N, C-alpha and C positions, 0 to 999 in steps of 0.2 A: 433650530432644527428639532423636530419632534423625535421622541424615543423610538417610534416605529421605523423611521427613516434611518436612524443610527444603527438599529439592530439589523435592518435589511442590508445596510452597507457592510457591517461586520460579517454577515453571512456571505456576501459576495466576495469579500476579501479572503475569507477562509476557503471558499470555492476555488478562487484563483490559486491559492497556496496548494491546494490538492492537485490541481492540474500541473502546476510548476514542479511539484515533487515527483510526479510521474514522468514529466518530460526530462527533468534533470536525471532521474534514475535511469531512463532509457539511454540518454546520452552517456552518462558515466559507465553504465554496464557495457555499452558498445565500445567506448574508448578503452576501457579496462581489458576487454576481450581482445581487441586489436593489439594492444601493447603486449599482453601476455602471449599472443600468437607470434608476434615478431621476436620476442625473447625466448620463445619455445618453453615457456613456463606452463606447467600443467597443474591442475585441471583448468581447461578453458571453458568448456560448455557448461559443466555443472556449476562453476562459479558464476558464469554469466546468468544462468537461470536463477540462481539464488539471489544475486544482487538485484536483478530485474524484478523478481517476485517481491522482494522486500520493499522496493520503491513503489510498486503498484499497491501493495498492502497499505503503506503509509498514505499514499494518495487517496485510496478508498476510504480510509478512516477520516481524513480531513473532509472529503466530500460528504460523508454521512453527517459529520458534525455541522457542516454548512447547511445541509438540508434541514437538520433539526432546528438550528438557529432560525433559519428563514421561515420554516413552516409553523413551528409551535409558538415561537415568540411574536411573530408578526400577524399571522392569520390563522388562529387555532379553530378552524371550522371542522366539522365532522368529515367532510370530503377531503380537506387538505391533510388532516391527520391520517385518514385511511390511505391516501396516496403516499404519504411519508412512510407509513408502516410497510407498504408493499416495496417501496424503494429500499428501505433498510433491510428487509428480508432478502431481497435479491443481492444487495451488496454484502450482506453478512454471509450468504451462501458462497459468493465469489471469494470473499476473504478466507473462508474455511478451506475452499478448494485450493486457493493459492498457498495457504499455510501447509496443507498436505503436500503440495508439489515442492515447496521450498525445503521443508524439514523432514518429510517422509512420515509424519505422524499428525494426528488431529490435534487441534489447539488444547484440548483438555487432557491429553495424554502427557505423562511426565517423560522427560528425556531419559534415555537409557545410557548406560556406559558405552554402548556401541555407537551412539550418535556422534557425528563429527561436530564439534563446537568451533573448531578453527580449521584453516586450510591445512591440508596435509603437506608436510615438508618433503620436497623432492630431494632425494639423496643422489649424490654423484659418487662414482667409484673412483 
């Protein structure tokens, strides 16, 4: 087996891992929200969005890595690198938008003391 075919296969495996990460994240976030709803644990919606957003971010990172592996390592033509650059720009914008949705701040902003790093504890009387 030649090196190009191996690199192409590795890229496809990383592609599948990205899709699997997103699908598992969707499944986990839905099951978690359902269980939290049945147990009347709060917050449900904000936690669902945060867990789902993190899964999508992870999946996007893996998909970008797969595109880089497949495009640059296998067929580094000017056209393929240009297409890769456009794909990476679009996915980077999506990642930043998701990061803003999940954390409430841009990726380059430092967290403040007001940022929630953990789930709030529900107090009972």
